[in-house]
N, C-alpha and C positions, 0 to 999 in steps of 0.2 A: 304600276309605276307604266309611265309612258317609254315604247320602244327604244328611242335615241337616250334618252338617258339612261337605261337599263343596260344597251350595246357599252354606251360611254363607262359607266361602272366596270363593266366586265373586262372590256379592254386595259383600264386602268390598274386592274385586279394581274390578269395575266402578266404584265408590262412590269407589274414589282411598285408602281409610284400610287398606290389607292391609299387615300387617309383614313386612319382610324375608324371615324365617323362614318366615312362611305363604307369601309368593309362593315362594317354593323348594317348597316340599312343594306345591301346587298344581301349577305348572310340569309336577313329576314325575309326579303323579298323572295328569294331558290325557294324558303321553306314554305313558305307561303301560296307559292304560284308556280303550279306545274308546267304552266308556258312558259315561264321565263327559266326555268331550269333547263328546258328543252333547249331553250334559245344558248344557254349557259353553254350544254355540249356542243351544239352548234360550231360554237364560236371557237371553244377550247379546241378540238378536232382539227378547225382549220389554221389556227395558229400552229398546233404542231406539227402541219404537213408542210407550211411554210417554213419552219423549224428546219424541219431535214433535208428540203432544197436548198436553202443556204450552207446549210454545212456540208454538203454534198457540192458545192460550188466552188465554195473555201479550198475543198480537198482537192479540187482539178487544179489552184493556181502554184507556183513554183514554190513560195513560200507561206506558212501556216503559221503564227504566234501563236505557242502554245497554250497562253493566258486565253487566247479568242475561242480553241479546241476546247479549255475545260469550262468556259464562261459558257457555254452553245451546248456542253453535254449535261451542267446544270440546269439548265434551262428546260432541254428534253425533260430530264427526271422530275422535274417539278411539274410539268405540263401533265408527263403520264400520272403523277399523285392526284392533282387536279382532275383528271379525266374520273380515275378511280375513286373521287369524294364525292362526284358528281353523281356517277354511277350507283353508290352507296346510298346515296341521298335519295333518287329514284327509285330503288327498291325499299327505303321506308316510306317513301309518302306511297309507294302502292300496299306493303303492309298495312300503314296506316288506314288506306282508305277501306280494306279490307276488313278493319275491326271496327270502322269509325263509330260503331254503335254503344263502345264504351267510353268514346269521348267525352259522352254527356250531351245536353241538347243545346241548340244555338242558342238559345236565348232561357235564361231563369229569372224569375222576377221574385221579389218582396212587397207587401205592402206596408204603411203605417197604420196606428191604428186609427180606427174611424174609415179608411176607405172601404171606398163601394166599385166594385167592379166585375167585370164579366167577360168571362174569355168564348171563343168561338174558335175551334178549329177546323182545317178543310174537310171537307166532304170524302174527297180522294183517300183518308188515311182510315185504314182499316180496323185498327186499333187505337183509340183515346189515349194519349199519353195520360201518367199519373201526375199530379204533385204541380206547382205551378211554374209552369215550363208554357214555349212558346215554340215553334217549328214551323217550316216552311207555309207560308198560307194561311198561318194563326193568324187570330185577330185580338187585341184588347181595349176594354171600353172601358172609361174610369170616369164616374162622372163624378166623386167628390174624392179631396186626398192628395196621396203622393205616393208612389210607385217606385222601387229601384231595378233599373235591367242589367243582366250581366251576361255579357255576350263571351262566347267562346273564345273569341278570339283575344277576352283581356277588358274588350271596351265596355266603359260603364257608363250610365246614363240616372238622371233624375227626372221623372217625368209628372205636372201636376196635372190636375184635374182642371175643367173636365177637359179629356183627352180619348183621343182612339188613333189606336197604330194597327198597323200588318206587317208580318215578317213577310219580306220579298225575298230573303235570301238570307243565309249566313249571316255577313257582313252590310246590309242591305234591309233600310227599317223606311215603312212609308207611312208618315206624319197626317192621318188625313185631318186632327187638331191636335192644341196641346201646347203647351209650355215647357220645354226639354233641355236639358244641361247633358252635353254630353263630354267624356276623357277618353281621349283612343292613345294606349301606352304606344310604347316603339315595338314598330314590327306588325301593329295593326293600320300604317296607313291605307289608305285606300277604302275604309268604312264608310257607307253613305248613307244621307239620308236625303228621302225625296218628299217635298209636300207638292201640293195645288199647284204652286207658284215657283218651287224651287227645285233644284237638282246641287246637292251641297256634299264634295268628293273632301274627306279628310287628308291633310297633309303632315300630320302626328302634332296633335293637337288638343285646346280646351274651346269649347263653339257653346254656345245655345241658339235654340230655333222656338220662334214664336207663330204658331200657326192660327189663323183666329177664321172662322167660315164665313163671316161676313167682314173682313177687314183681307190687305196684303199680309203676307208673308214676310219673317224676319230674319236674318244671322245676326248674330253677335258673335264676334272673335276675341277668346281672351286671351289665347296665348295660342301660338305657332301661327299654322297658316292654313285655307281652305280656299279650295276652289269652288266657287258659286255660278250657278248659270240661270238665268230668269227662263220661266216655261212659255209667257207669252208672246205676244205679237215679236217686237225684236231683238227678244231670248237673248240678250245682254250676260257677257262674262266676264267675271274677274277675279283674280284671286288676291284671298283677301289673309293682312296681318293682325297679328294680334293689338287692340284696340278699336278697327275695323267693326263698322256696322253697318250693314244693309236690309233695305225693304222695297221691295217689290212694288213698282207703280202699276197702273191700271193698263201698261203698251208695253209692259214688260224690261223695263228699265232698273238698274243696280241704283236708288238713290240712296245717298249718306246720309244717317241717323247717327246720333251721339248713342254709343255701346252701353249697354245696361246691363252689368254683372250682376247686378242689385235684384234684378228681374230673375234670376235662377237659385231654384234649392241644390245645392251639391252633394247632399248626403239626405237618409228619411228623418224626419221630425217624430216625436214623441206623440205626435197628437194631428190632428187637423191643422194646415197651417193657420196663426191668428196674431193679432198684433192688441196690445193690452194697455190701459192707458189709467196708473193708479192715483194720478195727479198729487202723489208724496212729496215728489221732490221738482225743482223747476233747473233744468239746465239750457246753455244757449238760447236764456230768454224764454223757453216756453216749456212745455210739460212731455217728456220724449216715452216712445212706446215701447214695451218690450215685448217676447215671444219669439216664436223663430218662425214667423213669415220674412223672406229674402228681403222684402222691402221696408222693412221694419224702420231705417232709418229717415224714411219721407213720413214720417206717423209722428215726427214733434209738432206737438200742437201747439201755436204762437197766436197771444192773443192780437185782435186784429191792432189796436192801439191802446189798450190799457196793460199795466206790468201785470205778469203773472202771479208774483206774489201776492197781489191785492186780492186776486181770486180766490187763493187759498184759504179753506175754513174746514173745522172738525167734520169728518165724514163718516160713513156708515164703516169703513176698515181705513185706519191709516187718517189721510189729508182728503178731501173732496174738493171741485171746484164750483163756485156759487157765483150766478149771474145775478143782478140785481134790473136788467133790461136796458142798461146803458149801451146805446152804440159804441163799438168797441171792442166789447167784451168777449166778443163772440171767438172761439177759439178755430184760427186755419192750419190745416196740414196739407202737406203735397201730396199724398198717399192718392190714388187714382181711385180706390174701391172698387169691387167688387162686379164685372159687365156680365150683359147676356142674360141670358136666365141660369145663370149659373149656381149653386146652392149657396147660400150665406147665413150666417147667425147673428145676431146683437144681442147682448147680456151686457146688465148693468144695473146700479143702483139710483133712484131719483129720489128728488122731494121737492114738490111743485106745490103751493098753496092755489086755493079755487081762484083768487082774485089775481091770480097770473094765466088765465084762459083767454082766448082771441078767439074771434068767429072764425077763422082761418086753421087754426089748430095750434099747438107747442108744438115747433119742433127739437126733438133732440140730439139728431144726427143725422146727415144728409149727404148725398153723392150724387153725380150724373148731370144730366141736361134736363132742364125745363123744358115745356111744352111747346113744340111751334104750331102757329096759329090754330092754339084751342083745341089741338086733335089728338097730338102724341104725348100724350102723359105719360106712359109708362116707360120713357127715357130716362126716369129720375130713382131714386130709394132712399126713401125718408121714414126713419122710426119718430112718431109724434103720438102726443096726446092729443085727443078731440077734444071739440069743442064742449062738450059735457061732461070731460073730464076721466077718459077711458082711454087704455093704451090702444094706439092705432098705426099702420103701416100704410103709406102710398107708394104705391109703383106702378100704379096700373092708371086705367082713366078711371080711375075714385080712390075709394080708400076700403081697407079691410080694419074693423076695430070689434071691442067687445072686453069685457069682464067688470070687473068691478070698479066702481069711481076712482083714482089715487091720487086725485088731484085735492088732499085732506093734510099736506102739510108734515106728512109724514114718510119716512124711509120705505119704499118698497123695491123689491128685486122684480127686475119686469125681463123678458128676454122672447125673440120673435126668430123664427128658422123659417128657409123657405128653399122650396125644389120643385123640380117639375117631375111630377107622377108619370106613369107607364104609359097614359094615356095623352100626354104632348100640355095637359093642363097644370097650372100653377098650385101649389100646395102652399099652405101657411098656417104656422102655429104660433099662436099668444100662450104665454106664459105671464103670471101675477104671482109674486111672492112663490115660485117653483112650482105651482100649482097650472095644468094645463085648463085653456077658459072658451068658452064658444067665441066664435064670433062670425062675424056677417058682412058683405060686401055691399058699401052705397058707392052708387055713381056718381063723377064728379058735378056737381049742378051748373060747373061753368063752360061745359063741354055742350054740344049740342046733342038733342035728343036721339040723334042718328046714331053717332058714336057712342051714346052711352047705355045700348039699348043691350050689351053685353060686356063683360069684364075683357079686354085685353091681354094677352100675354105678358109677362113681365120680359123687358127685349134692354135692362141698363145701358146707356152709352156713356163710356170713359173713356172714349178716343176720340169722336170727332169736337170742330171745334167748337168751343161754346161748352164743353163739358167741364164740372167745376168737381174738384177732388174733395174728399171727407170734410167736414166742419162739424162741428159740434155748436149746439144750442143757437143756432140758427137755420132758415132754410136757403132753398138754392138763392130766392128773390132776394133783393135788398129789401133787410127789415131789422128793426131791434133785435136783439138775443130775448130769449125766456127769461122767466124769473122763476129761477129756481135752485137746485143743488144737482153735480154729475160726480158718482164716483164708482171706480173699478170697471171701464169699460172694455168688454171683449167683443172684437167682431173675429169672426170665424169663415174661412174659406170651405164650408161645409155645414150639411143640417146636423147641430147637435141633435142626441138623445134627450131623453126624458129626464132621465138618471143623471147625465151629465148637468143640464140645468139647474136640477136641484141640487148638486153637489156646489155649483158657484151661489145659488141664492141661499146655502147654510155656512161654507165654511170660505167660500169663495176661492177656492183652489179646483184645479182640474183633477 
């Protein structure tokens, strides 16, 4: 708490006109901050001395009203009690500091199913802590999934991968990367989050932070207020209230952006975050998505020009959507997809006939940005069927494909998973009917030979101008949709294991 505000609250308390809400805030500050408590004692002593001087001056006058003397005595007694209370609080804080090891770790965490993470503790620790805890200097790196953080002060946070954090202090967190939601209870004001772009100090609130290494960081205030400071050149500062959101620009200004509460999970999901399209029902003119992803409302799949009901057909489970190749049937969503090199999985049922194949491949689902100047083809992500009728994924300066021919007018379950391995290169696994199949990389013939010599790592662009959100049945470039049927599409933020994929292929459930 800033010194002027603290002094004002203490003076209101000593002069008997503090509000109930301000009294709660003051008590919380005195219990949480030793320096604030010492300041309180100094002011209380000063008030007591001034009170005694005023009483002595009054006693020297010829007439002193009795009610004034009684009032002064009451105030003196009250201040003595206040000083005694402050002393007791200081002793209590001293005792608590002596036995702080019983208060638990500064930060404990738990993970959702499918989450993968690594904890690194400070080398200065003589003995590594046991359990899922972080101490000052500890770091947590989350490659996929979701983590729930619980601070000793009562602050709660939900962190989505890819993420990397370091605990700088009991109530100070450094986010190297990640998407995180924070809930700060009364009494824990002053909780701080730092990123490479931002310094955020909570004033009692609920807020979200998005930190991306290859983009500028964002702060979204859902409830209450925060102080936000840019760390770049201009170092712009603002106090933000509920409904405010800012992004740091390249020179350090806080640019207003729409607040996006749907970008943040507020509790641990039961699996990896995912969206699911069953195509069994039509709502709001399209096919809604389900699942546990925070941006589920952006997944409504709308036909470009056609009626959604007209696209429905009997599917592998319930109803499916069937494209005849006519323009306007393709399904468009507002969900931006999964960006960068973050792990991901797509699983679905398809039925495609041999005469539906094109020389450029048949797109099933795609998002991102098409290549610029025939060079950067790794900025998109597309699940497709290759011209020879096999499963393929396009997201590099080429494609990976393989397995049996699936363009045979029969229902097949297909799946694709992607992650970056320990060596920094991409690992892609393809599954057909629940079975892992071999795949090979083919350079894009449209690219120059020099750029085709090696596979470029995936970097799906979902934020730059020109990036397109998820669509079904059509590629990112203007074209007619596929000829074929699609059912039970699942997209996960993370790499599914073989057992889960086989379960989806068998009973269509996680």
